[in-house]
Each structure stands twice: as structure tokens, then as C-alpha cells.
C-alpha positions in Angstrom: 106.0 89.5 95.0 104.1 86.4 95.9 104.6 83.9 98.3 103.3 80.1 97.8 103.4 77.2 100.0 101.5 73.7 100.7 100.2 73.2 104.2 97.8 70.4 105.7 96.3 69.8 102.4 96.1 73.4 101.2 97.7 75.5 98.6 98.4 78.8 99.3 99.2 81.8 97.4 100.0 85.4 99.1 100.4 88.4 97.3 102.8 90.1 99.6 102.0 93.8 98.8 98.1 93.8 98.8 97.7 90.9 101.4 95.4 89.0 99.3 95.4 85.3 100.3 94.2 82.7 97.4 93.4 79.0 98.4 93.9 77.1 95.0 94.0 73.9 93.5 97.2 71.9 92.2 96.8 73.1 88.3 96.3 76.6 89.7 99.2 76.5 92.2 101.5 75.6 89.2 100.4 78.0 86.7 100.8 80.7 89.0 104.5 79.8 89.6 105.2 80.1 86.2 103.0 82.8 85.3 105.6 85.8 85.2 108.6 83.7 83.7 107.0 81.8 81.2 104.7 82.4 78.1 101.1 81.0 78.1 102.1 78.4 75.5 105.0 77.4 77.8 102.8 76.9 80.9 100.1 75.2 78.9 102.7 72.7 77.5 104.2 71.9 80.9 100.5 71.6 82.7 99.4 69.5 80.0 102.4 67.3 80.5 102.2 67.2 84.2 98.8 66.4 84.3 98.2 64.1 81.3 95.5 62.2 82.0 93.5 64.3 84.1 90.1 64.8 82.3 89.5 68.5 83.6 93.0 69.7 82.7 92.5 70.5 79.1 93.9 73.0 77.0 90.6 75.4 77.0 90.5 75.0 80.9 93.9 76.2 81.3 93.4 78.9 78.6 90.4 79.9 81.0 92.6 79.8 84.2 95.5 81.8 83.0 92.7 84.5 82.0 91.7 84.4 85.8 95.1 84.8 86.8 95.3 87.6 84.7 92.5 89.4 85.9 93.7 88.8 89.5 97.0 90.6 88.6 95.2 93.6 86.8 92.9 93.9 90.1 96.2 93.9 91.8 95.6 91.0 93.9 98.3 89.0 92.4 101.9 90.0 91.5 101.3 93.7 92.8 103.8 96.0 93.3 104.9 97.2 96.8 104.2 101.1 96.9 104.9 101.5 100.4 108.6 101.9 100.6 108.7 105.8 99.8 106.1 106.3 102.6 108.2 104.5 105.3 111.0 106.7 106.6 110.3 108.9 109.3 106.6 108.2 109.4 107.0 108.3 113.3 108.5 111.6 113.4 105.7 113.3 111.7 103.6 113.1 114.5 105.7 112.1 117.6 103.0 111.0 119.9 103.6 108.9 123.0 100.5 106.7 123.6 101.9 104.1 125.9 104.4 103.4 128.7 105.7 100.2 130.5 105.9 101.2 134.1 108.8 99.2 135.7 107.4 99.7 139.1 109.5 97.0 140.5 113.2 96.2 139.8 113.0 93.3 142.2 111.5 89.6 142.0 110.6 86.9 144.1 111.3 84.2 141.6 114.8 83.2 140.1 114.1 82.3 136.5 117.2 81.1 134.6 116.4 82.6 131.3 115.4 86.2 132.4 116.5 89.0 130.3 116.3 91.3 133.3 118.9 89.8 135.2 116.4 88.3 137.5 114.3 91.6 137.6 117.2 93.6 138.5 118.4 94.8 135.1 121.7 94.5 136.0 121.5 97.1 138.8 120.1 97.2 142.5 116.6 96.1 143.6 114.7 99.0 143.2 110.9 100.1 143.7 109.2 103.2 142.2 108.0 105.8 144.3 104.5 106.9 143.8 106.0 110.5 142.7 108.1 109.0 139.9 104.9 107.1 138.6 102.5 110.0 139.2 104.9 112.2 137.1 105.3 109.4 134.1 101.4 109.5 134.2 101.5 113.4 133.5 104.4 112.7 131.0 102.2 110.2 129.1 99.4 112.7 129.2 101.6 115.6 128.3 103.1 113.9 125.0 99.9 112.1 123.9 98.5 114.9 121.7 95.3 114.6 120.6 95.1 110.7 121.3 92.6 109.8 123.6 93.4 106.1 124.8 96.6 105.4 126.8 98.1 102.2 127.9 99.9 101.8 130.6 101.5 98.2 131.6 102.7 97.6 134.9 106.0 95.5 134.8 108.8 94.4 136.4 110.6 92.4 137.8 107.4 91.4 139.5 104.9 94.5 140.1 103.1 92.9 142.8 105.8 93.7 144.9 105.1 97.2 144.6 101.1 96.7 144.5 100.6 99.7 146.8 102.1 102.1 144.4 100.3 100.5 141.5 96.8 100.8 143.2 97.7 104.5 143.9 98.9 105.5 140.3 95.7 103.6 138.8 93.5 105.9 141.6 95.5 108.9 140.2 95.0 108.3 136.6 91.4 107.6 137.1 91.4 111.2 138.9 92.7 113.1 136.2 91.8 111.2 132.7 88.6 112.8 132.2 89.5 116.3 132.7 92.2 115.9 130.1 90.1 113.7 127.8 92.0 110.9 128.0 91.0 106.9 128.7 93.9 105.0 130.6 93.7 101.3 129.8 95.9 99.3 132.3 97.7 95.9 131.9 99.5 93.9 134.5 102.3 91.3 133.9 102.7 88.9 137.0 104.5 85.6 137.9 101.4 84.9 140.0 103.4 84.4 143.5 101.4 87.1 145.1 98.0 87.1 143.6 95.5 87.0 146.2 91.4 88.2 146.5 92.8 91.9 146.5 94.6 91.5 143.5 91.9 89.8 141.7 89.4 92.2 142.8 91.7 94.9 141.7 92.4 93.5 138.0 88.6 92.9 137.4 88.0 96.5 138.3 90.9 98.2 136.5 93.0 96.2 134.0 92.5 95.5 130.5 94.4 92.6 130.4 96.7 90.7 132.6 99.8 88.6 131.2 100.4 85.6 133.5 103.9 84.0 133.4 103.7 80.0 133.0 106.0 77.8 130.8 103.8 74.9 130.5 104.2 71.4 132.2 105.2 71.4 135.8 108.5 69.7 135.0 109.5 72.2 132.5 108.3 75.2 134.5 109.8 74.2 137.5 113.2 73.8 136.1 113.3 77.3 134.5 111.0 79.4 136.9 112.1 78.2 140.3 111.9 80.3 143.6 115.1 82.1 145.1 115.4 78.7 147.3 115.7 76.7 144.2 112.1 75.0 144.6 109.5 74.9 142.0 106.9 77.5 141.7 104.2 75.8 139.5 102.0 74.3 142.4 102.2 77.5 143.9 100.7 79.9 140.9 98.9 77.5 138.9 95.9 77.5 141.4 96.1 81.5 141.6 96.0 81.8 137.8 93.0 79.3 137.7 90.9 81.5 140.3 91.9 84.9 138.6 90.9 83.5 135.0 87.7 82.3 136.5 86.9 85.5 137.8 87.3 87.4 134.7 85.2 85.0 133.0 88.0 83.8 130.8 88.4 86.8 129.1 90.9 89.7 129.4 94.3 87.6 130.1 97.1 85.7 128.5 99.3 82.9 129.6 102.6 83.9 128.7 105.3 81.2 128.5 108.9 80.8 127.2 110.3 78.0 125.3 114.2 77.2 125.5 116.7 74.2 124.2 115.1 72.2 127.0 111.7 71.9 125.6 111.6 72.1 121.8 108.6 70.2 122.0 107.0 73.4 123.2 103.4 72.1 122.0 103.2 69.7 124.5 103.4 72.7 127.2 100.8 74.7 125.3 98.4 71.8 124.9 99.2 71.6 128.8 98.1 74.9 129.5 95.0 74.4 127.5 94.1 71.4 129.3 93.9 73.0 132.5 91.5 75.2 131.3 93.3 78.5 129.7 92.2 79.5 126.5 94.3 82.5 125.9 97.9 81.3 125.5 101.4 82.6 124.1 104.8 80.9 124.1 107.7 82.4 123.3 111.0 81.6 122.0 114.0 82.6 124.4 116.3 85.0 123.2 119.7 85.0 124.8 123.4 84.8 124.1 124.1 81.6 122.1 126.5 80.1 124.5 123.9 79.7 127.3 122.8 76.3 127.9 119.1 77.0 127.2 119.8 78.9 124.1 118.0 77.3 121.1 120.4 75.9 118.5 120.5 75.4 114.8 119.6 71.6 115.2 116.5 72.7 117.1 115.4 74.8 114.0 113.6 72.1 112.3 112.0 70.7 115.2 110.5 73.9 116.1 109.1 74.7 112.7 107.5 71.2 112.7 106.1 72.1 116.5 104.2 75.1 114.4 102.7 73.1 112.1 101.7 70.2 115.0 100.2 73.3 116.8 98.2 74.8 113.9 96.6 71.4 113.2 95.8 70.4 116.6 94.1 73.9 117.2 91.8 73.3 114.2 90.9 69.8 115.6 90.0 71.3 119.0 88.0 74.2 117.2 86.1 71.7 115.5 85.5 69.7 118.6 84.3 73.0 120.4 87.4 73.3 122.8 89.5 75.5 120.9 92.0 78.2 122.3 94.0 81.1 121.1 97.3 81.4 120.5 99.0 84.9 120.4 101.1 84.4 117.4 98.2 82.7 115.1 96.1 85.8 115.5 95.6 87.4 112.1 92.8 89.3 110.7 92.9 89.2 106.7 89.8 91.3 106.2 90.8 93.8 108.6 94.2 93.9 110.0 96.6 96.6 111.1 96.7 99.7 108.9 99.8 99.9 106.5 101.2 102.6 108.8 101.6 99.9 111.5 102.4 97.1 109.1 105.3 99.2 107.9 106.6 100.8 111.3 105.9 98.0 113.9 105.6 98.4 117.6 106.4 101.9 118.0 109.3 101.1 120.6 111.2 104.4 121.4 108.6 106.8 119.9 105.0 105.9 120.7 105.9 103.4 123.3 108.7 103.8 126.3 109.9 102.0 129.2 110.1 103.9 132.8 112.7 102.7 135.2 111.6 103.0 139.1 113.9 106.1 138.9 112.2 107.6 136.1 114.6 107.1 133.0 113.0 106.6 129.8 114.3 103.9 127.5 113.0 102.6 124.1 111.4 99.5 125.8 111.8 97.2 128.6 114.1 95.0 126.6 116.5 97.9 126.5 116.4 99.1 130.1 119.7 99.4 131.9 121.6 99.8 128.6 122.9 103.5 128.9 123.6 103.6 125.2 119.6 103.6 124.7 118.9 106.1 127.6 116.6 108.5 126.1 116.2 110.8 129.1 113.6 110.8 131.9 110.2 111.5 132.8 111.1 114.9 134.6 113.3 116.4 131.7 111.4 114.3 128.9 113.3 113.1 125.8 116.9 114.7 126.1 118.6 112.1 123.3 116.7 112.9 120.4 119.4 111.0 118.2 117.9 107.8 120.0 114.5 108.6 119.4 115.2 109.5 115.6 117.1 106.1 115.3 114.1 104.4 116.4 111.4 106.4 114.4 113.5 105.7 111.2 113.5 101.8 112.1 110.9 100.1 109.9 110.8 97.3 107.6 112.4 98.9 104.7 115.5 100.0 106.8 116.7 96.6 106.5 118.1 95.4 103.5 117.3 91.5 104.1 113.5 92.5 104.6 112.9 94.2 101.2 112.6 90.8 99.3 111.2 88.9 102.3 107.3 87.8 101.7 106.3 88.2 105.4 107.9 92.0 105.6 104.3 93.9 106.0 103.5 90.8 108.6 106.4 91.1 110.7 107.2 95.1 110.1 110.9 94.2 110.2 110.7 92.3 113.5 111.5 93.2 117.0 114.3 95.8 117.2 115.3 94.8 120.4 116.0 91.2 119.3 117.8 92.5 116.2 119.9 94.7 118.6 121.0 91.7 120.7 121.5 89.5 117.7 123.6 91.7 115.5 124.3 94.8 118.0 122.2 97.4 115.6 118.1 97.9 115.8 118.3 97.7 111.9 119.9 94.4 112.0 117.9 91.2 111.3 117.6 88.1 113.8 117.6 85.4 111.3 116.6 82.6 113.8 113.5 84.5 114.7 112.8 85.2 111.0 112.8 81.6 110.3 110.2 81.0 113.2 108.1 84.1 112.6 107.7 83.1 108.9 106.6 79.7 109.9 103.9 81.1 112.4 102.6 83.4 109.2 102.2 80.5 107.2 100.5 78.3 110.0 98.1 81.4 110.9 97.3 82.1 107.2 96.4 78.6 107.0 94.0 78.1 109.7 92.2 81.2 108.4 91.8 79.3 105.1 90.8 76.1 107.1 87.9 78.5 108.4 86.1 79.1 105.3 85.8 75.2 105.0 84.0 74.8 108.1 
């Protein structure tokens, strides 16, 4: 299977199975589109008619072009066959290694974000904080279930994890005290809304955190409308100076500004550009996922606007990169030469198998977006995984377990998409969140175009 598209003056052809990307001229683009379904004579006739008057488009040149296309096909760089489907199922059960935990150290929050999937940090339950004892046991559980894997990842999450900062510090201290004897290396991430950032937090993050995720929705009026304080005031003026201080202290590395766009800001590129103009260069902006009847839900009418926004973003990023003031956008990060291994491209994020979320009481869920949904309770850090059916369901969840994905050109870029988004959109982790698919495919087209553009710089 191939995928062809035109964007920003480039004619791009993607070979789905091999991952080969070709930037071609108009004649080659048309020839490739006809190559599998037409004879050489038919292709030659069509091209000569379409490009009549073009001095370089001759019968001989077309013949050479078709030979080149055939050579690429023989080299399995065009029209290559997908050989991976038979390898997909139960990949994650063959070697059930837990390598990452999302520690919900706080089911409480000091903001009142309108679109919060976690119900303002409480996950539809009562406010609570994780004790050191539960967190300690979670770290032990991770080590015990990591087999021979050396690098282990832990994300301190909430609610707002800085509401339980003392426990966070104690847990890191404990992890550092035992990692070497077990042959492990912990990498910590902290996700915060920024309200409680101070010098102590900054020093801790610089010393212990591989990455810090900072929540900012962009322009002041957009951010304040969706991320107010419990009293109803805005939080932008409170957190932006703190974010700037933290990022400066980290020398502009090891962080991400993570925003959410909704129906209220379908022009979300202006929020991204605003954050870049503030000096933040590591950016992410996610589409809201919520019930369709929410006032901030993205609508079908929003879709063409959003697709255009992604193109606007890509073109502006190229312009800024050439001008020497570029920035990174998480969804445009792609490595066409040494990207993820085929295992990851088939199986995705590893939720429910390699990665789990831990509640303040120690319960285990497939990921943070399933927390509180008792149908997806997997067990706890004291007894381990006791609901093997849930783990098996997630182990079998891959790009080929979704019928709609099997003939999609982007399947080996998205791995079938987010299981949580699929579940919340369709009621099944093997369902397809079609709206999200359209956004993802546009992001991939833009990301690949940007890589092609680099070759011209």
C-alpha cells in the first residue's frame, strides 16, 4: 500500500509497510498513482497527453521513469507487502515486563479545569493523597515485575502531584537507595499545573527529573477560561512566571509545555505560537477528548478548521526553523531513518501490560485515563495483577486488532491509536476514534512533509 499527498509544494509518496518516503515531481507522482492498475502503454499515453508541450516529458523519459518505479518496487520501497500482521497478536504476552508506572500521588487538585478527564483530579471519587508506604510498595512492584529491564520510568501524576510533594521526594530518595542493588535505573517525570512551583521544586526537578510536563493552554484568555482556580479566577499570571523560571533553570531542556485545545480555540496554532513567543520551545497541544454534548467538545464542523491549523503550524515551524528561532511540536517529532522498532509500531504504548497507573490506595489500572473505572481494575501493588483478563485484552490490542486500521496508510505510525480514546469513543479498546484518526493522519502528513523540507535546507 502507498499513500500520496501534496502539501506545501511537495509531492510525497509513502510506502506504508516499509516506511520509505519519496519526494517526487508531478510526472512521477502521477505515474506512481497509476502504476499498479495500468499497463506501461496506458501510463505512457496518459502522461504524454497530460504533459503535452512539456519538453522533458517524452516517451523515452517516461520509460526510464517506469523502470525506476519498478526498481523501487523490487527493492520493497514502493508497493511493498505488509508482513507484520502475523507477528502482532500477543506480542506483549510473550514477555510480560512492566517498565513504567504512572503514580497518582494526588487525587486532589488546586485548579478547576473545565475539561478535566479526571473530574478535577478526584477521578470521580474522594480527594486523597498517596502515602509513602503505598508509593514504596509501587516502586518495589515495578522492580519485581521488570525482569531484566534496566531503565524504569515513573511519572508523578495527579490531580496535582505537588500537593503531595514531600511524599514525591521520599519516594525518589527510596528509589535511588535501591536501584543499584537491583541493577535498575529510575527515570522520573513530574506533571504539574505549576501553581506550587517554587525554588525547592525547581531544584528537585533539576536534580531528579528526566522530564517535567507543564500544563499551559496558550493565550491568557484561553487558558484562564478553561483552567481557573477553584475561586473562579485565572491561573495564567500565576503560573507563567514560574514556568519561565523552571525552564530557564533547566537550560531549556527536559520539559514539555502541554496544552489542550477545545471548541473554544479551534485556532489553536495561535496558542502554540503564543507559547513559542514566550520563549518555550518544547511544545505539545492535544485535542480534548470528552462527551460530544459538552460545550467545549470538538464538532464535525470544527474538523476542516483543525486540519488546516495543522498545515499552518507546519509551515510556520519551517519558517521559524529557517529563521533560527524554531521550536519542537510533540506530534511532529518523527524519525524516518531510525524510528521506533516494529514491535512498538504494531503494539503501541504498552498500557495495561508494560505500563500501568497506580492510585493513592495502590490499585492498578491500564493507564491514567482508566483510573476509577472499576471494569478496568487490574489488581493492586500488594497482590499484583489479579485480573488477567484485563491484561490479556490489552496485550491483544494492537493495530491489527481493529478492522478499520488494516487498510489505513497511517497504521504503523499510530499503532492503532490510544486504547483509552477508543474506549471512551466506542466502548471498546479495539474500537476506532474516527475523529482522532483524521487529526492524527493530518499530523503525520505534516510531520513527514517537514522532514522532506529539511532535505531542501
